C-alpha positions, -999 to 999 in steps of 0.1 A, spaced: 887 842 -232 890 874 -252 856 888 -263 855 899 -299 830 923 -313 826 924 -350 855 915 -372 864 916 -408 829 908 -419 821 886 -448 830 889 -485 816 871 -515 832 837 -520 856 831 -548 857 800 -569 832 776 -585 805 783 -559 806 821 -562 774 822 -581 754 802 -555 769 824 -527 760 855 -547 724 842 -552 721 840 -514 736 874 -508 703 892 -505 689 865 -482 720 866 -460 727 903 -457 697 920 -473 659 922 -465 668 931 -430 632 934 -418 623 899 -429 654 884 -413 650 903 -381 614 890 -378 624 854 -375 641 855 -341 617 881 -326 588 874 -304 565 875 -334 586 852 -355 593 814 -353 624 820 -332 650 805 -355 663 806 -390 687 788 -413 712 802 -438 728 779 -464 762 784 -480 777 809 -457 808 790 -445 833 775 -470 838 738 -470 876 743 -466 870 761 -432 847 733 -420 874 707 -431 900 725 -410 879 721 -379 872 684 -388 910 680 -391 914 691 -354 887 669 -339 913 646 -324 922 675 -301 888 674 -284 879 658 -251 848 658 -230 843 684 -203 806 677 -199 789 645 -209 757 624 -205 752 586 -208 724 569 -227 707 566 -193 712 604 -187 739 601 -161 756 634 -162 792 645 -153 816 674 -157 854 678 -160 874 649 -147 843 630 -136 835 625 -173 862 598 -174 842 577 -150 810 576 -172 802 544 -190 783 545 -223 785 582 -231 758 592 -256 766 629 -259 795 651 -249 806 687 -250 842 696 -257 865 720 -241 861 756 -252 872 763 -288 870 801 -285 907 806 -293 907 784 -324 916 804 -355 889 785 -374 862 796 -349 874 832 -351 871 831 -389 836 816 -387 827 844 -363 839 870 -388 816 855 -414 785 852 -394 787 881 -370 771 906 -394 740 883 -395 739 880 -357 741 918 -352 709 922 -373 691 904 -345 711 915 -314 729 948 -321 752 946 -291 759 908 -295 791 897 -279 808 864 -286 804 845 -253 816 809 -257 822 781 -283 825 744 -281 818 712 -301 791 687 -291 793 651 -303 767 623 -304 781 588 -302 756 568 -323 735 549 -323 717 570 -297 682 579 -287 693 606 -263 673 639 -262 675 667 -237 652 696 -246 663 729 -230 669 766 -235 703 781 -237 724 807 -219 714 832 -206 679 818 -201 690 787 -181 698 810 -152 670 821 -129 675 858 -134 668 854 -171 645 824 -170 613 844 -170 606 870 -197 604 906 -185 600 917 -221 604 903 -255 639 915 -262 664 890 -275 691 884 -249 711 859 -268 715 841 -301 729 805 -304 745 794 -336 749 758 -347 774 749 -375 772 714 -388 805 697 -394 789 672 -418 757 672 -439 729 666 -414 692 656 -417 668 638 -394 685 605 -400 719 618 -390 709 638 -359 701 673 -371 691 695 -342 654 696 -333 637 729 -325 601 737 -315 589 767 -335 575 796 -315 586 780 -282 606 812 -274 573 829 -266 569 809 -234 590 805 -202 607 772 -197 620 763 -162 655 749 -168 652 724 -139 621 709 -155 640 707 -187 669 688 -170 645 664 -153 628 655 -186 594 671 -178 591 684 -214 605 654 -232 571 642 -245 560 677 -255 593 681 -273 591 649 -293 555 657 -304 564 693 -315 600 693 -326 610 699 -362 643 690 -379 657 706 -410 684 695 -434 716 713 -425 743 708 -452 779 717 -444 784 754 -449 750 763 -434 741 777 -400 711 772 -378 706 801 -354 679 809 -329 667 830 -300 682 814 -269 647 812 -254 638 786 -280 634 750 -269 657 727 -288 677 695 -284 702 671 -297 682 644 -315 685 606 -319 712 593 -342 703 559 -355 735 552 -373 766 537 -357 787 568 -362 796 601 -345 780 634 -353 796 667 -343 785 703 -345 802 735 -336 783 758 -312 788 795 -308 768 815 -282 763 852 -285 749 872 -255 739 908 -249 770 926 -239 757 941 -206 749 908 -189 780 887 -198 800 893 -166 771 884 -143 765 852 -162 801 841 -162 802 840 -124 775 813 -125 782 794 -157 795 758 -156 808 762 -191 837 780 -175 841 759 -143 840 726 -163 869 739 -184 889 747 -154 886 784 -158 
């Protein structure tokens, strides 16, 4: 995968929704100190920006969803598999697609959101992108922290620096009834053992403390990768997909890639 830093940046949107985009301009690209605070140790650990990605770009990704296939998956009973073994799972509740790093649509989204990411992680590097899908109805949850903190070397905090930022881009309008991602505010201030996460040790804590927010198409949810979060139940008999983009501090990427199943499950 080619690593891209920066890009064309974002411009004001043309058309009927230009005013609403302009109204959000200061929130998106201004007031830097306020925005930086959200993902820092002192902040909640996450933030949401609305109206940053045009609907036409989201639709282009939706038009390509038939190209997707599972490379990691879990059943409703939390049986997990990777790569070819996914084909042997029965009753898949949630699955992660092959990498979408090279999709033109993903690169365009990166160009739009990267100025925002750099305000929180100045040397942020695009690490990986895929699409996660829930097959509803589903009660599946799996609270965890994201790369790089799921690896032992970065599992415990040596300081409060941000090592990574995860971005979630909804491909449909989402709310708590349609499986909007759950997050636990301020949970990035603690250390979470990833094996405990995988074994469900924190499931009860998560359900008691998680919050869900409305995420319309065109919005992004982004958070400190230390933050505990999870796919949430989807009570409707439908599928729900979101695009994920993971940004990591540039100096640790090569060490992580040697251990990361994101690459091995994709055959790379």
